C-alpha positions as CSV (number, residue, x, y, z in Angstrom):
1,M,73.0,-29.2,-30.7
2,T,71.7,-30.8,-33.9
3,T,71.5,-28.6,-37.0
4,I,69.3,-29.3,-40.0
5,E,70.3,-28.2,-43.5
6,V,68.6,-28.2,-46.9
7,R,71.2,-29.6,-49.2
8,D,71.5,-31.8,-52.2
9,R,67.7,-31.9,-52.5
10,V,67.2,-33.6,-49.1
11,L,67.3,-32.7,-45.4
12,W,70.5,-33.3,-43.5
13,V,69.6,-33.8,-39.8
14,G,73.0,-33.7,-38.2
15,G,74.9,-36.1,-40.3
16,R,71.8,-38.1,-41.3
17,R,70.5,-37.8,-44.8
18,V,66.7,-37.6,-44.8
19,P,65.0,-37.7,-48.2
20,L,61.5,-36.2,-48.2
21,L,59.2,-39.2,-48.5
22,S,56.3,-39.0,-46.1
23,G,52.6,-39.7,-45.5
24,E,49.9,-37.5,-43.9
25,M,48.0,-38.6,-40.8
26,H,45.6,-36.4,-38.9
27,Y,45.9,-37.6,-35.3
28,W,43.0,-35.5,-34.1
29,R,40.6,-37.2,-36.5
30,L,41.4,-40.7,-35.3
31,S,41.0,-42.5,-32.0
32,P,44.2,-42.2,-29.9
33,D,43.8,-45.9,-29.2
34,R,44.4,-46.5,-32.9
35,W,47.4,-44.2,-33.4
36,R,50.0,-46.9,-32.8
37,D,48.3,-49.3,-35.1
38,V,48.0,-46.7,-37.8
39,L,51.6,-45.6,-37.5
40,K,52.8,-49.1,-37.7
41,A,51.7,-49.0,-41.4
42,W,54.4,-46.4,-42.2
43,P,57.4,-48.7,-41.9
44,R,55.4,-51.7,-43.2
45,L,54.9,-49.7,-46.4
46,G,58.4,-48.2,-46.6
47,L,57.9,-44.8,-44.9
48,T,59.8,-43.2,-42.1
49,M,58.3,-39.8,-41.9
50,V,54.8,-38.7,-40.9
51,S,53.2,-35.3,-41.7
52,T,50.4,-33.7,-39.8
53,Y,48.5,-30.5,-39.5
54,V,47.8,-29.0,-36.0
55,P,44.2,-27.5,-36.0
56,W,43.9,-24.2,-34.1
57,E,40.1,-24.4,-34.2
58,Y,40.1,-27.8,-32.5
59,H,42.9,-27.3,-29.9
60,E,41.4,-24.0,-28.7
61,T,39.0,-24.5,-25.8
62,A,38.4,-20.8,-25.2
63,P,40.0,-17.7,-26.9
64,G,43.7,-18.0,-26.2
65,V,43.4,-21.2,-24.2
66,F,44.7,-24.4,-25.8
67,D,44.7,-28.1,-24.9
68,F,47.6,-30.0,-26.4
69,E,47.6,-32.9,-23.9
70,G,44.2,-34.3,-24.3
71,T,42.8,-33.0,-21.0
72,T,39.5,-32.0,-22.5
73,E,39.3,-34.6,-25.3
74,P,41.7,-37.5,-25.9
75,A,42.2,-36.7,-29.6
76,R,43.7,-33.3,-28.6
77,N,46.8,-35.0,-27.2
78,L,49.3,-33.6,-29.7
79,V,52.1,-34.2,-27.1
80,G,51.1,-37.8,-26.8
81,F,51.1,-38.2,-30.6
82,L,54.6,-36.7,-31.0
83,T,55.8,-38.8,-28.1
84,L,54.6,-41.9,-29.9
85,A,56.2,-40.8,-33.2
86,K,59.5,-40.5,-31.4
87,E,59.1,-43.9,-29.7
88,M,58.4,-45.5,-33.1
89,G,61.4,-43.9,-34.8
90,L,59.5,-41.7,-37.2
91,D,60.5,-38.3,-38.4
92,V,57.7,-35.7,-38.3
93,A,56.8,-32.8,-40.6
94,I,54.6,-30.4,-38.5
95,R,52.1,-28.0,-40.1
96,P,50.5,-25.8,-37.4
97,G,48.9,-23.2,-39.6
98,P,47.3,-20.9,-38.4
99,Y,45.2,-21.9,-41.5
100,I,45.2,-25.6,-42.4
101,Y,42.1,-25.9,-44.7
102,A,42.1,-29.7,-44.4
103,E,38.3,-29.9,-45.0
104,W,37.9,-28.6,-41.5
105,T,35.5,-26.0,-40.1
106,D,36.4,-22.4,-41.2
107,A,39.6,-23.8,-42.7
108,G,41.0,-24.6,-39.3
109,V,40.8,-21.2,-37.6
110,P,38.2,-20.1,-35.0
111,T,35.0,-18.7,-36.4
112,R,35.8,-15.2,-35.0
113,V,39.0,-15.2,-37.1
114,A,37.6,-16.5,-40.3
115,L,36.4,-13.1,-41.5
116,M,39.8,-11.4,-40.9
117,H,42.0,-11.4,-44.0
118,R,45.6,-12.6,-43.5
119,M,47.2,-9.1,-43.9
120,S,45.0,-7.5,-41.3
121,S,46.3,-6.4,-37.9
122,A,43.3,-8.1,-36.3
123,Y,44.2,-11.4,-37.8
124,R,47.8,-11.2,-37.0
125,A,47.1,-10.3,-33.3
126,E,44.9,-13.4,-33.0
127,A,47.2,-15.6,-35.0
128,A,50.3,-14.7,-32.9
129,V,48.5,-16.0,-29.8
130,W,47.9,-19.4,-31.4
131,M,51.4,-19.5,-32.9
132,K,53.1,-18.8,-29.5
133,G,50.9,-21.5,-27.9
134,V,51.6,-24.2,-30.5
135,V,55.3,-23.5,-30.6
136,G,55.4,-23.9,-26.8
137,A,53.8,-27.3,-27.2
138,V,56.0,-28.6,-30.1
139,R,59.3,-27.0,-29.4
140,P,60.6,-29.8,-27.1
141,F,60.0,-32.2,-30.0
142,F,62.2,-30.4,-32.5
143,A,65.1,-32.4,-33.7
144,T,67.2,-29.3,-32.8
145,D,66.1,-29.3,-29.2
146,R,67.6,-31.6,-26.5
147,T,65.6,-30.6,-23.4
148,R,63.3,-33.6,-23.7
149,Y,65.4,-36.0,-25.7
150,P,69.2,-36.2,-25.5
151,D,69.4,-37.0,-29.3
152,G,66.7,-34.5,-30.2
153,G,63.0,-34.8,-31.0
154,P,61.3,-36.2,-34.1
155,I,60.2,-32.9,-35.8
156,V,62.5,-32.1,-38.7
157,L,60.4,-29.9,-40.9
158,F,58.0,-27.0,-40.3
159,Q,55.3,-25.5,-42.5
160,P,54.1,-22.0,-41.5
161,D,50.5,-21.4,-42.6
162,N,49.0,-23.3,-45.5
163,E,48.5,-22.7,-49.3
164,V,48.6,-18.9,-48.6
165,D,46.0,-17.0,-50.3
166,L,44.6,-13.5,-49.5
167,F,41.3,-14.7,-50.9
168,S,40.9,-11.2,-52.2
169,H,37.9,-12.2,-54.3
170,W,36.1,-12.6,-51.0
171,F,37.7,-9.6,-49.3
172,E,37.6,-7.1,-52.2
173,R,36.5,-4.2,-50.1
174,E,38.9,-5.0,-47.2
175,C,41.8,-5.3,-49.6
176,G,41.0,-2.1,-51.4
177,L,40.3,-3.6,-54.8
178,C,37.0,-1.8,-55.1
179,G,38.3,1.6,-54.1
180,P,36.8,3.7,-51.4
181,E,33.2,3.4,-52.6
182,T,31.1,0.8,-54.3
183,A,27.7,1.0,-55.9
184,D,25.9,0.8,-52.6
185,G,28.0,3.4,-50.9
186,P,31.3,3.6,-49.0
187,A,33.2,0.4,-48.5
188,V,32.8,-0.8,-45.0
189,G,35.9,-2.5,-43.6
190,G,35.4,-5.1,-41.0
191,P,38.0,-6.4,-38.6
192,G,40.2,-7.3,-41.6
193,R,40.8,-3.8,-43.0
194,G,43.8,-1.7,-42.4
195,E,47.0,-3.8,-42.7
196,P,49.6,-3.0,-43.9
197,G,50.2,0.7,-44.2
198,G,48.5,1.9,-41.1
199,G,45.8,4.5,-40.8
200,G,43.3,2.4,-42.6
201,A,45.5,1.9,-45.8
202,S,44.4,-1.1,-47.7
203,P,46.7,-3.9,-48.8
204,F,46.2,-2.9,-52.5
205,G,47.0,0.7,-51.7
206,A,50.1,-0.4,-49.8
207,F,51.2,-2.4,-52.8
208,L,50.7,0.4,-55.2
209,R,52.7,2.7,-53.0
210,S,55.6,0.2,-53.0
211,V,55.8,0.2,-56.8
212,Y,54.8,3.7,-57.9
213,P,56.7,6.7,-56.4
214,D,53.6,8.9,-56.6
215,V,50.0,9.0,-57.8
216,A,51.1,10.8,-61.0
217,S,53.2,7.8,-61.9
218,L,50.2,5.5,-61.3
219,N,48.0,7.7,-63.5
220,A,50.6,7.6,-66.3
221,A,50.7,3.8,-66.2
222,W,47.0,3.2,-65.9
223,G,45.6,6.2,-67.9
224,T,43.6,7.3,-64.9
225,R,43.2,10.6,-63.0
226,Y,43.3,9.7,-59.4
227,T,44.3,12.2,-56.7
228,S,45.3,9.5,-54.1
229,F,46.3,5.9,-54.1
230,D,43.2,5.0,-52.0
231,Q,41.0,5.8,-55.0
232,A,42.6,3.1,-57.2
233,R,40.4,0.3,-58.3
234,A,41.7,-3.0,-59.7
235,Y,41.3,-4.6,-63.0
236,A,41.5,-8.4,-62.5
237,S,41.5,-8.6,-66.3
238,A,41.8,-6.1,-69.1
239,P,38.5,-5.3,-70.8
240,D,40.5,-4.2,-73.8
241,R,43.7,-6.2,-74.3
242,S,44.7,-3.9,-77.1
243,A,45.0,-1.0,-74.6
244,P,48.5,-1.0,-72.9
245,E,47.2,1.0,-69.9
246,Q,44.5,-1.6,-69.2
247,R,47.0,-4.5,-69.5
248,R,49.3,-2.7,-67.1
249,R,46.5,-2.3,-64.7
250,A,45.5,-5.9,-64.9
251,R,49.2,-6.9,-64.5
252,D,49.3,-4.8,-61.3
253,Y,46.3,-6.8,-60.0
254,W,48.4,-10.1,-60.4
255,R,51.5,-8.5,-59.1
256,F,49.5,-7.5,-56.0
257,Q,48.4,-11.1,-55.5
258,H,52.0,-12.2,-55.7
259,W,53.3,-9.5,-53.4
260,A,50.5,-10.2,-50.9
261,T,51.0,-14.0,-50.7
262,A,54.8,-13.6,-50.4
263,S,54.3,-11.0,-47.6
264,I,51.9,-13.3,-45.8
265,V,54.3,-16.3,-45.9
266,R,57.2,-14.1,-44.8
267,W,55.2,-12.7,-41.8
268,H,54.3,-16.2,-40.6
269,A,57.8,-17.5,-41.2
270,N,59.5,-14.6,-39.4
271,T,57.0,-14.7,-36.5
272,Y,57.5,-18.4,-36.0
273,R,61.3,-17.9,-36.1
274,S,61.0,-15.1,-33.5
275,M,59.3,-17.6,-31.3
276,G,62.1,-20.1,-31.4
277,V,61.4,-22.2,-34.5
278,D,64.9,-23.1,-35.9
279,L,63.8,-25.9,-38.3
280,P,63.8,-25.7,-42.1
281,M,60.5,-24.1,-43.3
282,V,58.5,-25.0,-46.4
283,A,55.7,-23.0,-48.1
284,N,53.1,-25.0,-50.0
285,Y,50.7,-23.7,-52.7
286,Y,48.1,-24.5,-55.2
287,P,49.1,-26.2,-58.5
288,G,47.5,-23.4,-60.6
289,G,50.3,-20.9,-60.1
290,D,48.2,-17.8,-60.7
291,V,47.7,-16.3,-57.2
292,Q,50.9,-17.7,-55.8
293,N,53.8,-16.8,-58.0
294,W,56.4,-19.5,-57.2
295,K,59.3,-17.2,-58.4
296,V,58.2,-14.4,-56.0
297,L,57.6,-16.8,-53.1
298,A,61.1,-18.3,-53.5
299,R,62.6,-14.8,-53.6
300,D,60.5,-13.0,-50.9
301,G,58.7,-15.6,-48.9
302,G,61.4,-16.1,-46.3
303,V,61.3,-19.9,-46.3
304,D,63.9,-22.6,-47.2
305,F,62.1,-24.3,-50.0
306,L,58.7,-24.7,-51.6
307,A,56.1,-27.3,-52.2
308,I,53.3,-27.8,-54.7
309,D,50.0,-29.6,-53.9
310,W,48.4,-31.8,-56.6
311,Y,45.2,-33.9,-56.9
312,P,44.9,-35.0,-60.5
313,R,41.9,-36.9,-61.9
314,A,42.2,-40.7,-62.2
315,H,44.8,-41.3,-64.9
316,F,44.7,-37.6,-65.7
317,R,41.2,-38.0,-67.1
318,G,38.7,-39.3,-64.7
319,P,35.0,-38.6,-65.4
320,P,34.1,-36.0,-68.0
321,A,34.2,-32.4,-66.9
322,P,30.7,-30.7,-66.5
323,E,29.2,-29.9,-69.8
324,S,29.6,-26.2,-69.5
325,R,33.4,-26.7,-68.9
326,E,34.2,-29.5,-71.3
327,G,37.5,-28.8,-72.9
328,Q,37.9,-25.5,-71.1
329,A,40.2,-24.3,-68.4
330,S,38.8,-23.3,-65.1
331,G,39.8,-22.8,-61.5
332,G,43.1,-21.4,-60.2
333,G,45.5,-21.1,-63.1
334,G,42.8,-22.6,-65.4
335,I,43.9,-26.2,-64.7
336,F,40.7,-28.0,-63.9
337,G,38.5,-29.7,-66.4
338,L,41.2,-30.0,-69.0
339,P,41.3,-32.8,-71.6
340,E,43.6,-35.7,-70.6
341,H,46.6,-34.9,-72.7
342,R,46.6,-31.3,-71.4
343,E,46.0,-32.2,-67.7
344,R,49.0,-34.6,-67.8
345,R,51.2,-31.9,-69.4
346,V,50.1,-29.2,-67.0
347,F,50.8,-31.5,-64.1
348,M,54.3,-32.3,-65.4
349,D,55.1,-28.7,-66.3
350,S,54.1,-27.4,-62.9
351,C,56.4,-30.1,-61.3
352,R,59.2,-29.1,-63.7
353,L,58.9,-25.6,-62.5
354,Q,59.6,-26.6,-58.9
355,S,63.2,-27.5,-59.8
356,V,63.7,-23.9,-60.9
357,Y,62.5,-22.3,-57.7
358,S,62.9,-24.8,-54.9
359,P,66.1,-26.4,-53.6
360,I,64.0,-29.5,-53.0
361,P,61.4,-30.0,-55.8
362,F,58.7,-31.2,-53.5
363,I,55.0,-32.1,-53.7
364,G,53.8,-31.2,-50.2
365,E,50.4,-32.8,-50.7
366,F,50.5,-35.6,-53.3
367,E,47.1,-37.1,-54.0
368,C,46.5,-40.2,-51.8
369,G,42.8,-40.4,-51.9
370,V,40.4,-37.4,-52.1
371,W,37.7,-35.8,-50.0
372,H,34.0,-36.4,-50.3
373,G,32.6,-34.5,-53.2
374,Y,35.9,-34.1,-55.1
375,H,35.8,-37.8,-55.8
376,E,33.1,-37.2,-58.3
377,Y,35.6,-35.1,-60.3
378,T,38.6,-37.4,-59.9
379,G,37.0,-40.7,-60.3
380,I,38.1,-43.9,-58.6
381,L,41.8,-43.9,-57.7
382,G,43.4,-47.3,-57.9
383,P,46.9,-48.7,-57.8
384,G,47.6,-48.0,-61.5
385,H,46.7,-44.3,-60.9
386,Y,49.1,-43.9,-58.1
387,R,51.9,-45.6,-60.1
388,E,51.1,-43.3,-63.0
389,I,51.2,-40.0,-61.1
390,Y,54.4,-41.0,-59.3
391,D,56.1,-41.9,-62.6
392,A,54.9,-38.6,-64.1
393,A,56.1,-36.5,-61.1
394,T,59.5,-38.1,-60.9
395,K,60.1,-37.9,-64.6
396,A,59.4,-34.2,-64.3
397,G,62.1,-33.9,-61.6
398,I,60.2,-34.2,-58.3
399,A,62.7,-35.2,-55.6
400,G,60.4,-35.5,-52.6
401,L,56.7,-36.0,-51.8
402,N,54.2,-36.3,-49.0
403,W,51.1,-38.6,-49.6
404,Y,48.0,-36.8,-48.5
405,M,46.3,-38.7,-46.9
406,F,48.2,-41.9,-46.2
407,A,45.8,-43.0,-43.5
408,G,42.1,-42.7,-43.9
409,R,39.8,-40.5,-41.9
410,D,36.4,-38.9,-42.1
411,N,35.1,-37.9,-45.5
412,W,38.1,-39.3,-47.4
413,Y,38.4,-42.2,-49.9
414,F,41.1,-44.3,-51.6
415,T,43.9,-44.4,-49.0
416,P,46.2,-47.4,-48.5
417,V,45.7,-47.5,-44.8
418,N,42.3,-47.3,-43.1
419,E,41.5,-45.6,-39.7
420,R,42.3,-48.8,-37.8
421,G,45.7,-49.3,-39.3
422,V,44.5,-52.1,-41.7
423,L,46.2,-52.1,-45.1
424,R,44.1,-52.1,-48.2
425,P,45.3,-55.2,-50.1
426,D,44.7,-53.6,-53.5
427,L,46.8,-50.5,-52.7
428,A,49.4,-51.5,-50.1
429,G,51.6,-53.5,-52.5
430,E,51.7,-50.7,-55.0
431,F,52.8,-48.1,-52.4
432,L,55.4,-50.4,-51.1
433,E,56.8,-50.9,-54.6
434,I,56.7,-47.1,-55.3
435,H,58.7,-46.4,-52.1
436,R,61.2,-49.2,-52.9
437,R,61.8,-47.5,-56.3
438,F,62.2,-44.1,-54.7
439,R,64.9,-45.4,-52.5
440,D,66.7,-47.7,-55.0
441,E,66.7,-45.0,-57.7
442,D,67.7,-42.4,-55.1
443,Q,65.2,-40.0,-56.5
444,P,66.8,-36.9,-55.0
445,S,70.1,-37.6,-56.7
446,R,68.6,-38.6,-60.0
447,R,69.7,-36.6,-63.1
448,R,67.4,-36.4,-66.1
449,G,70.1,-35.3,-68.6
450,C,67.8,-33.6,-71.0
451,R,69.2,-30.7,-73.1
452,V,66.0,-28.9,-74.1
453,A,64.3,-26.3,-71.9
454,A,61.1,-24.3,-72.2
455,V,61.5,-20.6,-71.5
456,F,58.7,-19.6,-69.1
457,E,57.8,-16.6,-66.9
458,P,55.5,-17.7,-64.1
459,E,53.9,-14.2,-63.8
460,Q,52.2,-14.9,-67.1
461,I,50.1,-17.7,-65.6
462,G,47.9,-15.0,-64.0
463,T,48.1,-12.4,-66.8
464,D,47.9,-14.8,-69.8
465,N,46.8,-18.2,-68.6
466,A,50.2,-19.4,-69.8
467,L,50.3,-22.7,-68.0
468,A,47.0,-24.3,-69.0
469,D,46.7,-22.7,-72.4
470,N,50.1,-23.1,-74.0
471,P,50.4,-24.7,-77.4
472,V,54.2,-24.7,-77.3
473,L,54.5,-26.6,-74.0
474,Q,51.8,-28.9,-75.3
475,A,53.7,-29.6,-78.5
476,L,56.9,-30.3,-76.5
477,H,55.0,-32.7,-74.3
478,D,53.1,-34.4,-77.1
479,A,56.4,-34.8,-79.0
480,G,57.6,-37.1,-76.2
481,L,60.6,-34.7,-75.4
482,D,62.1,-34.5,-72.0
483,Y,62.7,-30.9,-71.1
484,H,63.4,-28.5,-68.3
485,M,61.8,-25.2,-67.5
486,W,64.1,-22.2,-67.8
487,D,63.5,-18.8,-66.2
488,P,64.9,-16.0,-68.3
489,D,66.1,-14.2,-65.1
490,L,67.4,-17.3,-63.3
491,G,68.2,-19.9,-65.9
492,Q,67.6,-23.2,-64.3
493,G,67.5,-21.5,-61.0
494,R,67.8,-23.9,-58.1
495,A,68.3,-26.9,-60.4
496,G,71.5,-25.3,-61.7
497,G,74.4,-27.6,-60.9
498,H,72.2,-30.6,-60.4
499,E,71.1,-30.9,-64.0
500,P,73.2,-30.3,-67.1
501,E,72.7,-26.9,-68.8
502,P,70.3,-27.0,-71.7
503,T,71.6,-26.3,-75.1
504,V,68.3,-25.6,-76.8
505,L,65.8,-23.1,-75.4
506,V,62.2,-22.9,-76.7
507,Y,60.2,-19.8,-75.9
508,A,57.0,-20.8,-74.3
509,G,55.6,-17.6,-72.9
510,A,53.2,-14.8,-73.8
511,D,53.7,-12.0,-76.4
512,W,55.3,-9.8,-73.7
513,L,58.3,-10.2,-71.5
514,A,60.1,-7.7,-69.2
515,R,62.9,-5.8,-70.9
516,A,65.5,-7.1,-68.4
517,S,64.3,-10.7,-69.0
518,Q,64.4,-10.3,-72.8
519,L,68.0,-8.9,-72.5
520,A,69.0,-11.8,-70.2
521,L,67.6,-14.2,-72.7
522,R,69.5,-12.6,-75.5
523,A,72.7,-12.8,-73.4
524,A,72.1,-16.5,-72.9
525,V,72.0,-17.0,-76.7
526,E,75.0,-14.8,-77.3
527,G,76.8,-17.0,-74.7
528,G,76.2,-20.1,-76.8
529,K,72.6,-21.4,-76.5
530,T,70.2,-22.0,-79.3
531,L,66.8,-20.2,-78.9
532,V,63.7,-21.1,-80.8
533,L,61.1,-18.3,-81.2
534,P,57.7,-19.6,-82.3
535,P,55.0,-17.3,-83.7
536,R,54.0,-16.2,-80.2
537,R,57.2,-14.5,-79.1
538,P,58.0,-11.5,-76.9
539,V,57.3,-8.3,-78.8
540,R,56.4,-6.1,-75.9
541,D,57.9,-5.3,-72.5
542,E,56.4,-5.3,-69.0
543,R,54.6,-2.0,-69.8
544,F,53.2,-3.6,-73.0
545,E,55.1,-1.2,-75.1
546,P,56.8,-2.5,-78.3
547,F,60.1,-4.0,-77.5
548,D,61.9,-6.9,-79.2
549,A,65.4,-7.7,-77.9
550,F,66.0,-9.9,-81.0
551,G,64.9,-7.5,-83.7
552,V,62.8,-10.1,-85.5
553,P,61.5,-8.4,-88.7
554,A,57.7,-8.5,-89.3
555,P,56.6,-11.1,-91.8
556,D,55.8,-9.9,-95.3
557,A,52.6,-11.9,-95.3
558,V,50.5,-14.0,-92.9
559,L,48.6,-16.7,-94.9
560,S,45.2,-18.1,-93.9
561,H,45.2,-21.3,-91.8
562,L,42.6,-22.8,-94.2
563,G,44.1,-25.9,-95.9
564,K,47.6,-25.2,-94.7
565,K,49.8,-28.2,-93.9
566,V,53.4,-27.2,-94.2
567,E,56.5,-29.4,-94.1
568,V,59.3,-27.5,-92.6
569,T,63.0,-28.4,-93.3
570,P,65.4,-27.3,-90.6
571,G,68.2,-26.6,-93.0
572,T,70.7,-28.7,-91.0
573,G,70.0,-32.1,-92.6
574,G,67.9,-33.2,-89.6
575,E,64.3,-34.5,-89.4
576,A,61.6,-32.3,-91.0
577,G,58.5,-31.2,-89.1
578,V,54.9,-30.6,-90.2
579,A,52.7,-27.8,-89.0
580,E,49.1,-26.8,-89.7
581,G,47.6,-23.4,-89.3
582,P,48.4,-19.8,-90.3
583,V,51.8,-19.3,-92.1
584,M,54.0,-16.3,-91.6
585,V,56.0,-15.7,-94.8
586,W,59.2,-13.6,-95.2
587,S,60.9,-12.6,-98.4
588,R,64.6,-13.4,-98.4
589,A,65.3,-9.7,-98.7
590,S,63.5,-9.2,-95.4
591,L,65.8,-11.5,-93.5
592,P,68.6,-10.2,-91.3
593,A,72.0,-10.1,-92.8
594,G,73.7,-13.5,-92.8
595,A,70.5,-15.4,-91.9
596,T,69.6,-18.7,-93.5
597,A,66.0,-19.1,-94.7
598,I,63.9,-22.0,-93.3
599,E,61.7,-23.3,-96.1
600,G,58.2,-24.6,-95.8
601,V,56.5,-26.7,-98.5
602,Q,52.7,-27.2,-98.7
603,C,51.7,-30.9,-98.3
604,A,48.3,-32.5,-98.8
605,G,46.2,-30.0,-96.8
606,R,42.9,-30.7,-95.0
607,Q,39.8,-30.2,-97.0
608,Q,37.4,-27.7,-95.5
609,A,34.2,-29.0,-96.9
610,I,33.2,-32.2,-98.6
611,E,32.1,-30.4,-101.8
612,N,35.5,-28.8,-102.3
613,S,37.4,-29.9,-105.4
614,D,40.3,-32.2,-104.7
615,R,42.1,-30.4,-107.5
616,W,42.2,-27.1,-105.4
617,M,44.1,-28.9,-102.7
618,T,46.4,-31.0,-104.9
619,N,47.2,-28.0,-107.1
620,A,48.7,-26.2,-104.0
621,I,51.0,-29.1,-103.0
622,G,54.6,-28.2,-103.5
623,T,54.1,-24.4,-102.9
624,R,57.2,-23.1,-101.2
625,W,57.6,-20.3,-98.7
626,C,60.3,-18.9,-96.4
627,V,58.6,-19.6,-93.1
628,G,61.4,-18.5,-90.8
629,Y,65.2,-18.2,-90.5
630,R,68.3,-19.2,-88.6
631,A,70.8,-16.6,-87.6
632,R,74.0,-16.6,-85.6
633,L,73.9,-14.4,-82.5
634,G,77.2,-14.2,-80.7
635,K,78.2,-17.8,-79.9
636,G,74.7,-19.1,-80.2
637,E,71.9,-19.3,-82.7
638,L,68.4,-17.8,-83.1
639,I,65.7,-19.9,-84.9
640,V,62.6,-17.9,-85.8
641,L,59.5,-19.9,-86.9
642,G,56.4,-18.6,-88.6
643,V,54.4,-21.8,-88.3
644,A,52.7,-23.3,-85.2
645,M,54.7,-25.5,-82.8
646,S,53.5,-29.0,-83.5
647,P,55.0,-32.2,-82.0
648,S,57.0,-32.9,-85.1
649,I,58.3,-29.3,-85.2
650,A,59.2,-29.7,-81.6
651,R,61.2,-32.8,-82.3
652,M,62.8,-31.0,-85.2
653,V,64.1,-28.1,-83.1
654,G,64.7,-30.2,-80.1
655,G,67.1,-32.5,-81.9
656,G,65.3,-35.7,-81.0
657,H,65.9,-35.4,-77.2
658,A,63.3,-38.1,-76.3
659,A,61.8,-38.4,-72.9
660,A,64.0,-40.1,-70.3
661,G,62.4,-42.8,-68.2
């Protein structure tokens, strides 16, 4: 029997090494008479793997009755499609849902199921029937199965469900986020209420019971006076961020989202496995990172690796965002409608994070065209765009990708292969060259060799918008540095061993970090790493109570940002950096024992109004302050900065580790 392993950032099918480089084709959207012509484009353009969804809504002819052989409609012949893929020597990644989204009616599930949330017993009962039916159809085509083919079938990878989201903003009552009553009376649960927990317990109530031993503990955390968990109402955001109890309550909302998505992925993965699926499983998710916490999914989702889905604007800029959103973050994780330099950085940082949490840093849906309507946001996608996003992704450590869609279909634009299998001359050559480079450079084995890492906690994407709105990450990016992402609890995580350990860590998170994470970060410094703490540093724990594992003294003064342009000398003879904005100042007497002061000198600052006297600005030039310090901590070093992280400051602390190609 053939076994499939996830190892060395690729699949190993028996003794065959299979890098993840594939293209999406939706067989059911194309004429079966054209399937062969379309699939011929795969080897012509350097691909040997095809990926496809399997739509429940389309294959079901009556509740619980499925056509996988094209008896009722030729395009339903999934068996015929997989047979053809085997005949043509193509590997297959199968994605049978139950949900597929895919710009399909009701996201790919039957209409009767669409109003059942994914944690409900009603949904799971319906989904299990579909899952059993589709597994029965595709199991003989697994590479691990030899009942149909002596050398095994073509399917080497399995995706349970799709971009899992509880959609609790549409199922607030059913999830228990509104509590037992709303303004118009008792919450009425439809078929989606009641799972998990039994007895009508809501998902939110079940989550709270899993993290608080009793209602008194919940009340102590939230500052409430509930008498039962079922009375609890969620705060998706804290109305008063200065109130620790409100921030704890909002954090619990995001922790609930992460718990729910991981629970849903795990249920689907375990259910498929109980039905005989013995292939590697991958869970894909949105690029925003707020609802789906990649760290929690990697730990609790029950799959073998993860995949991010990305559809950037043309050249990371495209048309302007709508006027009301210009320059602002929006959408999941606040990543849509960003200025060009921020969109490129967010794209690359989210890709960098995949190396921390996934054994194969993989883009499960990599933009290859866009659906109708979204094209107005992305702009026209040409060969230069695809080259640019491929370069950015691989520079950020991506080791595998699936082009979505590689072949055209209804309501989709800018693919290299049309619905008849004809290659687009303006795109085909570019994709062939990209795939040649992927193979020749052996992207899964490629090592980037950078020694700088940004310390980042993914939970803070939801609580603090820490991915889209992050001046430290932006400065590292704009400085042209190549850097890893580093989880304080895991270090480099799944990338450990593949990439060299970073020597310089730059904190790029919110003003809070769990106590255990802060202590782990301190231990890393004591073990020999250099840690840079910018002005936004962890001074609170996960309960938003004061806690600073590094004991950084409060500055003696914080000076106005007006007119400030400060040249900072690292004190090691290296390149100086320049920062603008507020300045934190310490007296030397305030510094920890043995610390070395970091000096800042006022440069020619920016005039605030045309009528201001030049003499005011020039008179301030040369003013000196202590704007931070360096201190030994065990075998490592702590660098505390009281000025904003600018690109030149980033280069100063990063030691000139320029971006690798």
